[in-house]
N, C-alpha and C positions, 0 to 999 in steps of 0.2 A: 568622405568617406573612402574608404580604400576598398581598391580590389586587383588582384595580379592575376595572371596568368598561374604563375608558381601555384596558387592556391586553389587550384579549379578542382582537386582530385579529394582535395577534404569532403567531409562529409559536414552534410549542411543543415544552422541548427537555427530552425525555426521557431521565431516567440513573436508574442502577442500584440498590437497596438491596439488601445482603445481609443473611439472617438465621441463621448454622449453627449458634449455638449460643440464640436466640431473642434471643439480644443483636442490633438492630439496627448495621450497621456500613455504610462506604461503600467498595465495591470501590475500584483506584488509576483505575482509569479514569475513573469519578465526580469522584476528589477532583482531579485535571487538571484536567478540566472546570469546576469551579466553581473552581478557582486564575485560568483563567485570565479568564475571567466577571469576575473582583472583580479581576487586572491590568488589563483593560481598560476595568473600569466599567461594564460592557454591560447594560443593558436593555433588548434588543431581543427577549427570548424569557420566554415564563411556562414555568417550569422546575418539570418535575413531577417529584418520586421514585417510580420505581415500584419494589413491594417483591415476592417469589413467595408469600408467604403473610403473611397480616396481624400486623402486629404496630405500636408508636408509634414515630415516629421523630424522638420528643421529644429522647432525649438525645442527638440528632445538632444538634439550633438549633446550636453553638457551630461547627461547621464550615459552615454554611449562612449566606451573605453576609445582613446584614440587608438591603441595596438591591433584592435577590433576589426576585420576584414567585413563591415557590415554595406548590405545591400536593403532595397523594399519591393514587396511586389504585396500584391492584392490578393484575397482569399481564394475567387475563379481562378486563379494562375497558378495553383499549387499541384504538384503530384497529387493522384488521386487516392493513395496510402494515407498520406500527411493529413488530406480535408479529411478524410473518414474518423483522423485523433484531434482528443484537449492539446493543447501546448501548454509545456514548449513540447517541440518536441524534436529529432532529428533523425536524417532519413541520411543512412551511410552511402558508400563512394555506387555500392551495386542498385542503390536504387530500388531493393528487394526489401527490405530491413528497418523498421521504422521504430523508435524507443520513445514512448510517450509518459506525459506525466513527469509531475513535479521531482519525487526522490529518485525513481531510473533515469533520467536525462541528467541530473545533479553527481550521480555515481557515474555516469557516462563520462561527462565531462573531467573527476578524477580519474578513471582507469585514462582516457585518453593524453592527460596530463604528463602520468607516470607513462606511457609507453614512451612516450618523448624524451622526460628525462627522470629513470629511475631513483638518480638523487635524491627527488624531493621528497622528505620523510615527513616533513611539516604535511604536505597535501596527502599520504601516506598515514597520517595520521588523523586525520579529518573520517576517518570509514570507522573510527573509533575500535573498541576491543572484540578479536575476534572479528574486523575489516565487518559487521554487520550494522552502522546503522544506518535509520531511515532503509534496511533490505525488506524487512518483513510489510505486505502492502498494507494500505492502511482500512483492508475491509476485516483483516486479523489482526492487528493491535492496537491500542487503544492512543498507544503514545503516537504511533507513527501518525494516526487520523488526526489528535491531535497538532502536532507539529506541520504537517503535509497541508492540511484541509483547516481543519479548526480557526485558527491562531490567523493566515492568510485568511480566512473568507470573514471571520469577523473584523480584519480590520479594516477589509474594502468597506464591509459595509461600513463601520464607521462613518471610514471617509469620505464615505457618499450619500448616507443621511447621521450629519454628526449633531443635530439638534436636541432632539430628544436622547442619546447617549450619554450627556457626561454625566450626569446625576447615578447612573447604574452603569460599574465597570464590566466589558460582557464577559458571560462564561469562561470562555476558554483561555482571555487574560488572568482573571484569577485564579481556574484551576495552575498554569504556569504558577504563576505567583506562588501560593501552596505549595508546587513542586518544589521551586529553588528553597523552601522554607525548609524543606525536611533533611534528614540525615543521609546521607549519601554513604554506599557499599559498593567499594570498587576494589576489584583482584589484588589480592598481597598487600590490602595496605595496614596489614598488623604496625608496620615498623614506622608509621608518617602517625597515626593514632597513639603511639607511643610519641613521637619526636614533639607532637602536640600538646599531651599529656606534662610535658618535662619544661616546656616553653612555658603554660599556665601554670606551675609553680613555681618557678623563676619571674615569672610577673610580679605573681601574688605576693614570694621575700621579698622585690622590689618596691611594690607599691606600700610593705608594709614597714620598708628600713624609711623609706621616704615620708613616712605618715599620711598618707594616702589609701587607710583603712578604711575610713568614714568618705568615701566619694558619692557623689550623688546618683541618682537613679541614670541622668544622661548619657555620666562620664564611664558609669560598667554599663553601659549597653556600648557603647562608641568603643570601649576597647577590649570587648568581646568578637565585634569585628574589624578591630584590627589586628588581634589576633588571624583571625579568618585571612584577613588578605594577609597578611606574614604567610604565616606557613604553607596553606593550603594552595596559595596562587603562588611561592614557589616550586611547590610538587609540582604545579600543574605547567606554570612553564619549564622546568627543567626535564619534564616527558619530552616537550618540545624542541629538545637539542637547543634550548637557548645556548649561545657562548656565556654569557652573559650573566647567566643565574646558576650558581653553584647547586648541583645538586644535593639532594639531605643525607651525606656519610656523616652525620656526628654518629658516636656513638650512646647507646640512651646510659645512665646508672645504672650500677646494679638495683636500684631501689624499683626508678621505674620498669625495668625489666622484668621483675617480682607481680608486679602487679597483673591481674589475671584479666584477659581480653574481654569479656564482657563488663568489668569496670573500668575499660578505655573512656573517653569522652570520642562522641562520635564527631565524623567529618560533614563539616560546611562543603552547601554546596558553590563551586566555583563560579562554574560553566554548565549549560542544561543541561546534560546529561551526569552530571557527576564533577570530576577533580577537573577534564580535560575538554581543552577546545576540539569540538568535533563539527560533523558540517549540518548539526542540529542547532546548532549557536551561526550557521551559516544563510540556515533558511527562518530562524526567529530575528536576525539582526535588523535587515531591510524593513520589514515587519511592526517590532517592537521603536525601531529609530521614528517610522510616521506617524505610530499611533503618540509615543510620548511628546513629542514636537509638538500635536496637533491638541495634547494633553495640556503642555506648558501653556500656547497660545492661547488657548478656549475658559480650560478648567484648573488650573495648574493646585490646586484644593483636591484634586483627586488621586494626583502624583502621592500622595499621604499613603494611600491605599496599598501602593507596592513598593514599600522598601528593598524589598528580595531583587524584584524587577529592576529596580535602580539600580540595586548592586553590581549585578550581570551585565546590565548595561555599559558600567563602569570599568568589569573586570577585561570583556569582550576587547575595549578600544587598547586595553595593555597589550593583547595576542601580537607579536611583529606582524606588517603588512597587511593588517588590517586597516587602520586608518589610509593609507596609502590607494589601499585597494574601495575603500568607501568615498574616497575623495575624486579618483577618476570616474565611479558613477555617480558625483552628484552629491552625494550624501554628507551632510558637513557634521559630524559628530560630536555629540555636545553634551556635557556633565546639566543635567537641569540639576537646577539651584533649591535643593530643598535641604531645609534643618534637622541635625540626628534628634532636635529636643521635640517635635515633631512627629517622631516614628514612632510605630507604637513596636513595644517591648515583643521582643522576638519569640516570646516562651507562650504569646498569649493565644488560647485558645477559641477568640470568635472566631477562626476565618470559614468559611464556607465551604462547603464540604465540597471538595471538587468535582469537576464531572468523571474523569477515571476513576477515584475511588468511588462514586456512584454507581459505576457501571462495573467494578471489580467486584461488589457487595450486592449486587445484584446476581453477579456470575456464580461468587459463590454459593449462593442459596439454587441457583438452578441447577449447580452441580452436587448437590445435599447426593449421597448415597441412598434407593432407594428401596426403599423395604417392600420385598412378594415381587410375583411373576406378574407377566402382563395380562393372564387369563381374566382377572376381574374385570381391568379394560377392553379387552377385545369381547367378555360377553354384556356389557354396556354399550358398544358398537352395537350389538348382534341384534340385540333387546330394542333398538332404535335403527333398526333395519340399513343397518351398515357393514357391510360387508367388503372383502377386498374384492375384487374383479380381475378379468387374465382374459385379454382378447385372445384368441388364438393368432401367433403367428401367420404373417399370409401368403412366406415362401420358406417351410423350416429346411429346407435343401438347397439353397441357392447359395453359393459359392462364389469366390474369384476366384481363375485359373492360375492361382500362387505356380504353379509347376513353369511356366512360361513368361510368368512376372519379372521385371529384374531384381536382382540380388538385391537393392538399395533397398527394396518396397518391403521385403520380409522382416520382419520385426525382432531380428536375431542378434541384432546388436547386442554390444558388452558381452556379460558374462549371463545372457537368458537361456535356461533349457532348454532340450528340444519341448521337454511337457507344456512347458510358460510357454515355447513359442508357437506349436499348435491351438495353442488355447487363448494365445493372443488373436492370432488367424484366425478364430471362428469369432470374437468378437468383434473382429473387424466386419467379418462376412454380413452377423447384422445389423450393424450399423451401415456401411456403403449400399446394403440390398435399400433401408427403407429412407437412404436420401438418393438414391438413382430415381423411385420410385417419385419422389416429388422436383425432383431437377430438371428445368429446361435450359434448354441453351439462352446463355447468357445470365443467366443465375448468378447469382455470389452465394456462396456456402463458405460461412465463418466455423473454424474449431476452435471452441473457445479449452482453455487448459490444457492446450496441445504437445503439451512436454515435446518429445524431441520428434513428435508429427505423426505418429503411427498411423492417424486417422486422417489427419489432413492430406498426408503427399499423397495416400490411396485414392485417396477422391479427384486429387486434380491429374492425377493419371489415370485415372476412367473416366471424370466428366471431362474432357479437355477443352468443351466447348463452354465451361464457366470458369468462373474467376473462383479462384480457394484464398481466406486468407487465416494464417495461424497468428492464434492470440496466447501468451503465453507469459507471464510473469518471469519467469526462472532466467536467465540471459544463455547460463550456459547452454539449456536445453532448446533455448531456439538456434543456439548458432549453430549445434548437430544435425539439429533440423536444415538448415538451409543448406549447409552440409550437403546431406541425403540428395535436398532437391538440385544443388548443381550438380550431382553424380548423375541425376537423371534427366537434367537438360528441359525441367519443368519449366514453363514460361508463362503459367497462368498460376502463378500462387504468389505471395508475401507472404510479411513477416511483422510482426509486432511486438517487443517486447513492453508491455503496459497490463497494469491492475481495468478489469471489466470494465471500468466507470468510463476509465479512458477513452475505450471505439465510441466514435458515437456516426459510422458510418454506417449508410443502409445495406443492405443486407436481406439475402428469401429464403436461408435457410438456418439452423446456426445446429453445431453437433457441438457432442461434450460425451467422451470418454470415460466413466467413472473420476466426478468432478466431486470433490469429497464433501459432504456436509452437505454449506447451506450454499456453498458455492452452483451445483446445480441448483438452487433458486434463483442466483444471480443469473444464469444463463440463462432461466428462462423468463426472465421479468426483460432481460436485454433483448429478448427473441420477441416477447408479447407488447413492449414500447416499440420496435421495428415491425412489428407483424406480417413477421417472419416464418414459418414453420420450425420446428424442433425436431430432432431429434438426440435424447439423452439416454445416457445410464448411469444414475445414482450410484453412490458409492458414500461410506463413513457412516449412516446414519445416526451413529450414536454422538457422531460432533456432531449434528443438529440442534439450535437452542439458537432466541431470540437476539437481535442483533439491531441492528440501525435500523437497518430496513427491511425487517422484519419480524413478524409474529408467527408464532404457531399456535394451535392449528393454524390454519391459513385459510379456507374455505369457511364456507358462514356455516355448511350443518356440522360439519366436524367443528366448528368455533362451540356452538350449542352444546355440543355431547358431552365433549372433551373440555376437560381443564387441562393448562399446560404439563404441566408437573405429568398428567395422563396421557399429553400426548407426547412427553418425555421419556416416559414407561417402553413404549412403542419404540421410536429410536431405539432405544438401548438394544434391545430383545430382537431388531431388526438386523442387528450385526454379529445374529447368532447362526449363520447360516452356514460355516466353515464343515466341511468336507467329514475332518474327524468326530465331530459333536456325533451322538448318536441321530437317528433317523427321527425319531420327535420332537425333539427338540428344532432340530433344523428346519421341519415343517413349520412349527410356530414362528419360526425365524421368517421365513416368505410372506408366510401368512402376515408380521407387521408388517414386512416391507411390501409388501403389495396395500395394507391401510394406509401410511405412510405417504406410499405414492400417488394411492387413492385421495388423498386431499391434497397432494399438488396440483391432480389434474382437473379435480372440481374448484378449485382457484384460478386454473387457466381457463376453465369453462364459464365463468363468470367474466371473462371478456371476450367471449364469443368463439372459444375456441374450441375443436372436437379433438379430444385427447382419448387414445388406447394409451393402455400400461398392458406388458405382452410382458413372455419369456422367452432371453435370448437361447437359439439352438445351436448346439445339443443343452440341456442345462447344466451340464460338467464345465464350460467355455470358464466359468467366473461364480464364487461363492454369491457374488454381483450379480444375479442377473436379470435386475431386470430393466425395462428400456422404454420408455416413455415416448412418443409419435403423437406429435401436435399440429393438427393446420391450421392457420390463422381465417376468422371471419370471412366469408365468401370466397374468400380464393379455395381454402381446404385444401392448399396443395394442387388445381387445377387451372388452368386457362379457360378461358371466355371459349366455351363451344367446344369442347372434352368434354367426355363423357365420363364418370366414374371406372367401367371396362378399363381405360386408360391407363390406370395406377394399376393394374392385376398384376403386369412386371415389371421386375426393373429394368432399367433402358440398358442398352450396351453399345460401346462406344469403341 
């Protein structure tokens, strides 16, 4: 393992090493990260293998690219910001910004590679169309969730407990197989589809002249995929600027040009997201490689259920640099030997309904337009003695000393108007007042969905004896927050770019200003799991819907009273609080907001929390002016020996 002084200033990349049976091994997310580093030939990181227990990693040398600067460490020796995150994780040179989670770290590796060598068009192409490949967080995108979490988790489980899993293939694997069987739509694909039609007709004429009109089913099946492997793969490789592969420039004849777009043949999948090799293929290759090797060794018959996955696995190996990168990581890519005569007809309709389709169908059902207003639902709740109740604001006139605060704290960045800046300061007054009532010296406060740091930076400045962590998935916002923090010289603040699920560190108070839809519920769940207090202001009630983690209504009493559709009616009308709406309509919207948040508060109270739903002051500070303040069981925001009167006024530093 190499280590040079010249590389001391590089960011540190932390990768997990498991030792389930005293023998160390690399989990899939570590193998995926190493494969990307090898493919990109990236040397911008100090790679650190992290073990949960002392063990030698010498047996893993064959899986570690020789070009990397690799060291070893133990979990307890990691910086605190890194210990609070799931791996893989990258800590920047300042030690203040940590990027965590597979998709975030992989995209960062690509960014650092391009920063070092902007001419790497093959690496830039990994980000896909509009540079958004795997950018959406897994809580929002079903496709990201499948690739980043579903398939790696299913393969890990299979590799650890293979005995009962050979008969039935994991659902995420079957979902990917079906996805690869579907036609793809790519930007400006008309020309490629016309050339495909032209090739098909030429093949038909050629087959007819050679007397092959009566070819058997196996030959037709093989020929159909030969056409795909020819044209679609040529288009894919041409896109990657591979010199040896000519681009599709031949002009179609007039007969082909007259064919309607709707009558053109569909394009088949070449790679996971369509025609082009992207970061998704990088994520999937180590997973599928290990899975196929396992099947070939123990249950080769199961391979017949995965014809499209096998073809994808074969095509990926034709991408320049893939075989070399895989070899550097100890992966000997091979093509499983499966006879085409045993493969199913690609037009067969007996494929299982994919997980993505199941969720998409459910989402369509939940988003059907509602008929009627919220009054019947509100009446039903009232008849069951359920009405919105708002706790009086404990300090409605409290305000931060904005005039004396440094300029970088004021929320006036960008093109924010004066009116909006005033309202934002009013919102911050409310949240910071509640946080200071709950905080004690030494507490850790987490600003979830922090954006550019409006809340977290004010809290860090106001409470210098507390540690503050800002968590945000958008890199641009977090970098901006880091710049603002540096201008202020704050030393009690850290930054994490990650989905909420990738933060696992302990904390005392969680805060979120206008976390959209179920993001508010995710923040509250995170706080409940950590037994931390929370101060949250919800937003975008209309985006609330059943998800992987949550079903609505959340509380027992609401579930016994309302159906899911009735709850969605409340959420839809809770968004109708804009100032331009008639006063009566805004009042109904406010009541709906109160009912949705009452359901949230009761769900938290089932975990022993004491929760108050209140209105921010002044009410005009935002159309979404609800605020939920929750104290965990026993602590209730108090240290042992404190009296309730000690929470009556915010702490000033």
